[in-house]
C-alpha positions as CSV (number, residue, x, y, z in Angstrom):
1,M,-5.7,-70.5,-21.6
2,T,-3.1,-70.8,-18.8
3,N,-0.3,-69.5,-21.0
4,L,-2.5,-66.6,-22.1
5,A,-3.3,-65.7,-18.5
6,R,0.3,-65.9,-17.5
7,R,1.3,-63.6,-20.3
8,S,-1.4,-61.1,-19.4
9,L,-0.2,-61.2,-15.7
10,L,3.4,-60.5,-16.7
11,R,2.4,-57.6,-18.9
12,A,0.4,-56.1,-16.1
13,A,3.3,-56.6,-13.7
14,A,5.8,-55.0,-16.1
15,A,3.5,-51.9,-16.4
16,V,3.6,-51.3,-12.6
17,P,7.1,-49.7,-12.4
18,V,6.3,-47.3,-15.2
19,V,3.2,-46.1,-13.5
20,S,5.0,-45.7,-10.2
21,T,7.9,-43.9,-11.8
22,L,5.8,-41.5,-13.6
23,G,2.9,-41.0,-11.2
24,F,4.3,-41.5,-7.7
25,P,6.3,-38.2,-7.3
26,A,3.2,-36.2,-8.4
27,I,1.1,-38.1,-5.8
28,V,3.7,-37.5,-3.1
29,R,4.0,-33.8,-3.9
30,A,0.2,-33.3,-3.9
31,A,-0.1,-35.2,-0.6
32,A,2.8,-33.3,1.0
33,G,1.5,-29.9,-0.1
34,P,3.6,-27.0,-1.4
35,E,7.3,-26.8,-0.7
36,F,7.1,-23.2,0.2
37,V,4.2,-21.3,2.0
38,F,4.3,-17.5,2.6
39,K,1.8,-15.9,5.0
40,Y,0.8,-12.4,3.9
41,G,-1.0,-10.0,6.3
42,N,-2.6,-6.7,5.6
43,N,-5.1,-4.3,7.2
44,L,-7.7,-4.0,4.4
45,P,-11.0,-5.7,3.8
46,L,-11.1,-8.7,1.5
47,T,-13.1,-6.6,-1.1
48,H,-10.4,-3.9,-1.4
49,P,-8.6,-3.9,-4.7
50,L,-5.3,-4.7,-2.9
51,N,-6.7,-8.0,-1.7
52,V,-8.6,-8.8,-4.9
53,R,-5.4,-8.3,-7.0
54,S,-3.2,-10.1,-4.3
55,Q,-5.4,-13.1,-4.6
56,E,-5.0,-13.1,-8.3
57,A,-1.3,-12.9,-7.9
58,A,-1.4,-15.8,-5.3
59,N,-3.4,-17.9,-7.8
60,Q,-0.8,-17.1,-10.5
61,V,2.1,-18.1,-8.3
62,R,0.4,-21.5,-7.4
63,E,-0.3,-22.2,-11.1
64,A,3.1,-21.1,-12.5
65,S,5.0,-22.9,-9.8
66,K,3.0,-26.1,-10.4
67,G,2.0,-26.2,-6.8
68,R,5.5,-25.7,-5.3
69,M,4.7,-22.3,-3.9
70,E,1.6,-20.9,-2.1
71,V,0.8,-17.5,-0.7
72,R,-1.9,-17.4,1.9
73,I,-3.6,-14.1,2.5
74,F,-4.8,-12.8,6.0
75,P,-6.7,-9.6,5.4
76,N,-8.4,-7.0,7.7
77,N,-5.9,-7.1,10.6
78,Q,-6.4,-10.8,11.3
79,L,-2.7,-11.1,12.3
80,G,-2.7,-7.8,14.3
81,G,-2.3,-4.1,13.7
82,D,0.3,-2.5,11.5
83,T,2.9,-2.3,14.3
84,D,2.4,-6.0,15.1
85,M,2.6,-7.1,11.5
86,L,5.7,-5.1,10.8
87,A,7.4,-6.8,13.8
88,Q,6.2,-10.2,12.6
89,V,7.6,-9.8,9.1
90,R,10.9,-8.7,10.5
91,S,11.1,-11.7,12.9
92,G,9.8,-14.2,10.3
93,G,6.5,-14.8,12.0
94,I,4.9,-13.9,8.6
95,E,6.7,-13.6,5.3
96,M,4.8,-10.7,3.6
97,F,3.1,-7.5,4.6
98,T,1.8,-4.3,2.9
99,P,2.4,-1.3,5.2
100,S,2.0,2.3,4.3
101,A,5.3,4.1,3.7
102,L,4.5,6.1,6.9
103,V,4.5,2.8,8.9
104,V,7.9,1.6,7.4
105,S,9.4,5.1,8.1
106,T,9.5,4.1,11.8
107,L,12.4,1.9,10.8
108,A,13.8,3.8,7.8
109,P,12.8,7.5,7.9
110,S,13.5,8.3,4.3
111,V,10.8,5.8,3.2
112,A,8.1,8.4,4.0
113,I,9.4,10.9,1.4
114,N,6.5,10.1,-0.9
115,A,4.2,11.7,1.7
116,V,5.8,15.2,1.6
117,G,3.0,17.7,1.5
118,F,1.9,18.9,-2.0
119,A,4.9,17.3,-3.6
120,F,3.1,15.4,-6.3
121,G,0.8,17.1,-8.7
122,D,-0.6,14.0,-10.3
123,Y,-0.2,10.3,-10.8
124,D,2.3,10.7,-13.7
125,Q,4.7,12.3,-11.2
126,V,4.0,9.7,-8.5
127,W,4.8,6.7,-10.7
128,R,7.8,8.4,-12.4
129,A,9.3,8.8,-9.0
130,M,8.3,5.6,-7.3
131,D,9.0,3.4,-10.3
132,G,12.2,5.2,-10.9
133,K,15.3,6.4,-9.0
134,L,13.4,7.5,-5.9
135,G,11.7,4.2,-5.5
136,A,15.0,2.3,-5.9
137,Y,16.5,4.6,-3.2
138,V,13.7,3.8,-0.8
139,R,13.9,0.1,-1.5
140,A,17.6,0.2,-0.7
141,A,16.8,2.0,2.6
142,M,14.2,-0.7,3.5
143,Q,16.7,-3.4,2.7
144,K,19.2,-1.8,5.1
145,A,16.5,-1.9,7.8
146,G,16.0,-5.6,7.2
147,L,13.1,-5.7,4.7
148,E,13.1,-7.0,1.1
149,S,10.5,-5.6,-1.2
150,F,8.9,-6.0,-4.7
151,E,9.7,-3.3,-7.2
152,K,6.2,-1.9,-7.7
153,M,4.5,0.1,-5.0
154,W,0.7,-0.3,-4.7
155,D,-1.7,2.6,-4.5
156,N,-3.5,4.0,-1.5
157,G,-4.5,7.3,-3.2
158,F,-4.2,11.0,-2.7
159,R,-5.5,12.4,0.6
160,Q,-8.3,15.0,0.4
161,T,-9.7,17.5,2.9
162,T,-13.3,17.6,4.2
163,T,-14.8,20.4,6.3
164,S,-18.0,21.4,8.0
165,T,-17.3,25.2,8.0
166,A,-16.2,26.3,4.5
167,P,-14.5,24.8,1.5
168,I,-10.7,25.0,1.3
169,V,-9.9,27.1,-1.7
170,N,-6.4,28.3,-0.9
171,A,-3.9,28.2,2.0
172,Q,-5.5,31.1,3.7
173,N,-8.6,28.9,4.4
174,M,-6.4,26.6,6.5
175,H,-5.6,29.3,9.2
176,G,-7.0,28.2,12.5
177,L,-8.8,25.1,11.1
178,K,-9.3,22.4,13.7
179,I,-8.4,19.3,11.7
180,R,-7.9,15.7,12.6
181,V,-4.7,14.1,11.3
182,P,-3.1,10.7,11.9
183,V,-0.3,10.3,14.4
184,S,2.4,11.3,12.0
185,P,5.0,14.0,12.4
186,L,5.0,14.7,8.7
187,S,1.2,15.3,8.7
188,I,1.3,17.4,11.8
189,D,4.1,19.6,10.6
190,M,2.5,20.2,7.3
191,F,-0.8,21.4,8.7
192,K,1.0,23.5,11.3
193,G,3.0,25.1,8.4
194,L,-0.3,26.0,6.8
195,G,-1.5,27.7,9.9
196,A,-4.1,25.0,10.9
197,A,-4.6,23.5,14.3
198,P,-4.1,19.8,13.8
199,T,-5.2,17.2,16.4
200,S,-4.1,13.6,16.3
201,L,-6.9,11.2,17.0
202,Q,-7.5,7.5,16.4
203,F,-9.6,6.9,13.3
204,S,-12.3,5.3,15.4
205,E,-12.9,8.7,17.1
206,V,-13.1,10.7,13.8
207,Y,-16.9,10.5,13.2
208,S,-17.9,11.5,16.7
209,S,-15.3,14.2,16.9
210,L,-16.6,15.8,13.7
211,Q,-20.2,15.4,14.9
212,T,-19.5,17.2,18.2
213,H,-17.1,19.8,16.6
214,I,-14.1,18.8,18.6
215,V,-12.6,19.1,15.2
216,D,-14.2,20.7,12.1
217,A,-12.2,18.9,9.4
218,Q,-10.4,15.7,8.6
219,E,-8.3,14.4,5.7
220,N,-8.3,11.0,4.1
221,P,-8.5,9.2,0.7
222,L,-12.0,9.5,-0.7
223,P,-13.0,5.8,-0.3
224,I,-12.4,6.2,3.5
225,V,-14.8,9.2,3.5
226,Q,-17.3,6.9,1.8
227,V,-16.9,3.8,4.0
228,A,-16.9,5.8,7.3
229,K,-19.9,7.9,6.1
230,L,-18.1,11.1,7.0
231,Y,-20.3,12.9,4.5
232,E,-23.0,12.8,7.2
233,V,-21.0,15.1,9.4
234,Q,-19.2,17.2,6.7
235,K,-20.4,19.7,4.1
236,Y,-17.4,20.3,1.8
237,C,-14.8,18.1,0.2
238,S,-11.8,19.9,-1.2
239,L,-9.7,17.8,-3.6
240,T,-6.4,19.2,-2.2
241,N,-4.3,16.1,-3.2
242,H,-2.1,17.3,-0.3
243,M,-0.4,14.0,0.3
244,W,0.1,10.7,-1.6
245,D,0.7,7.4,0.0
246,G,0.9,3.8,-1.1
247,Y,1.7,0.3,0.1
248,W,5.1,-1.4,-0.2
249,F,5.0,-5.2,-0.5
250,V,7.7,-6.0,2.1
251,L,9.2,-9.5,2.8
252,N,11.2,-11.2,5.4
253,P,14.7,-11.3,3.9
254,R,15.6,-14.8,5.2
255,A,12.4,-16.3,3.8
256,W,12.9,-14.6,0.5
257,Q,16.5,-15.8,0.2
258,R,15.5,-19.4,0.9
259,L,13.3,-19.4,-2.3
260,P,15.0,-20.8,-5.4
261,K,15.7,-18.1,-8.0
262,D,13.0,-19.5,-10.3
263,L,10.3,-19.1,-7.6
264,Q,11.6,-15.6,-6.7
265,G,11.0,-14.7,-10.3
266,I,7.5,-16.2,-10.4
267,V,6.4,-14.5,-7.2
268,S,7.9,-11.0,-8.0
269,D,6.5,-11.1,-11.5
270,A,3.0,-12.0,-10.3
271,F,2.8,-9.4,-7.6
272,N,4.4,-6.6,-9.7
273,Q,1.9,-7.3,-12.5
274,A,-1.0,-7.3,-10.0
275,G,0.3,-4.0,-8.5
276,L,-0.1,-2.3,-11.9
277,K,-3.7,-3.5,-12.1
278,Q,-4.4,-2.4,-8.5
279,R,-3.2,1.1,-9.4
280,E,-5.8,1.4,-12.1
281,D,-8.5,-0.1,-9.8
282,V,-7.8,2.6,-7.2
283,R,-7.9,5.4,-9.8
284,K,-11.3,4.2,-11.0
285,L,-12.5,3.9,-7.4
286,N,-11.5,7.4,-6.6
287,D,-13.1,8.8,-9.8
288,A,-16.3,7.0,-8.9
289,A,-16.1,8.3,-5.3
290,V,-16.3,11.9,-6.4
291,A,-19.6,11.4,-8.1
292,D,-20.9,9.3,-5.2
293,L,-20.0,11.8,-2.5
294,Q,-21.6,14.6,-4.5
295,S,-24.8,12.6,-4.7
296,K,-24.7,12.3,-0.9
297,G,-24.6,16.1,-0.4
298,L,-20.9,17.0,-0.3
299,T,-19.9,20.0,-2.2
300,I,-16.7,19.3,-4.2
301,N,-14.1,21.8,-5.3
302,H,-10.6,21.6,-6.8
303,P,-8.1,24.1,-5.2
304,S,-4.8,24.8,-6.9
305,P,-1.7,23.6,-5.0
306,D,0.3,26.8,-5.6
307,T,-0.7,28.8,-2.5
308,F,-0.2,25.8,-0.3
309,R,3.3,25.2,-1.6
310,T,4.1,28.9,-1.1
311,A,2.9,28.8,2.5
312,L,4.9,25.7,3.3
313,R,8.1,27.2,1.8
314,Q,7.6,30.4,3.9
315,A,7.0,28.3,7.0
316,G,10.2,26.4,6.4
317,F,8.5,23.1,6.1
318,Y,10.3,21.9,3.0
319,G,13.7,23.0,4.3
320,Q,13.1,21.2,7.6
321,W,12.1,17.9,5.9
322,K,14.8,18.2,3.3
323,N,17.3,18.1,6.2
324,R,15.5,15.2,7.8
325,F,15.3,13.1,4.6
326,G,18.8,14.1,3.4
327,N,20.0,15.8,0.2
328,E,20.2,12.6,-1.9
329,A,16.6,11.5,-1.3
330,W,15.3,15.1,-1.7
331,D,17.1,15.6,-5.0
332,L,15.6,12.4,-6.4
333,L,12.1,13.6,-5.3
334,E,12.6,17.0,-7.0
335,Q,13.8,15.3,-10.2
336,S,10.2,14.1,-10.6
337,V,8.2,16.9,-9.1
338,G,10.3,20.1,-9.6
339,K,11.8,22.4,-7.0
340,L,10.1,22.4,-3.6
341,A,12.6,23.8,-1.1
């Protein structure tokens, strides 16, 4: 019995190094957490398709990297406003951020070229441009300004016009219209070119300003009209599609370059795939918003872009912004949408 016990003890001792060799590194890695952690900030609610699909991408990154990489999401301005988060991603305070092109244009003006008034007629033109040569040009401009980015731009939707006075059927209806616009030179110039009287107000002031007729109109993607209940103080919704904007996934270049190549591939693949799904989510959201807003009393109409483009050409809007964006960027835009200036 003594010999049998001794042999059993030796067998057990011999097994210990095998268990340690195979199991110990995994235990250490789990205890230590991921090798790389990226903080990602944005300004949208957790339920928005951007955050839903970003979480899916983050889960995919964690799984595909076998726990080596984690992306932690901070939605709804938890890390500050757009200006704050743009500064943080440049300094390395956070590693990822999804600003509107108009926000990034404060660093690289050509990035806002996707928001040229009445440039895009539909989504086919949008994605042909932004997934093609124009998008590559814009990403290069952001890189020069100190921001890396993923290849696929995410969708924020076309902006539409709501009014309390009369529907917008053609450019003539814009004359003298008191309309709220964001604090954006491109937006202000476009509406001035159409003969409107644009006023820049913070979004928090829009509802009360419409209610008291400080302004009679505003413009935003349809889900914003829904969420802010602007249908309570507006009568008409004209699907002008006057401006398209989206979100770039921008990254701190030093943090991105520290990632091994295999992790860079895992992260970019996950977020680019998620971006394609988010585009379809937003399209469905906008389609559903039309029916919902009609049910809430807004009268919907579909004006043609032709008279608006003509008015902007005559006002010199396209020529002015072609000079500001530069011939190369403008030519790439026109390759996708046709002649503007």
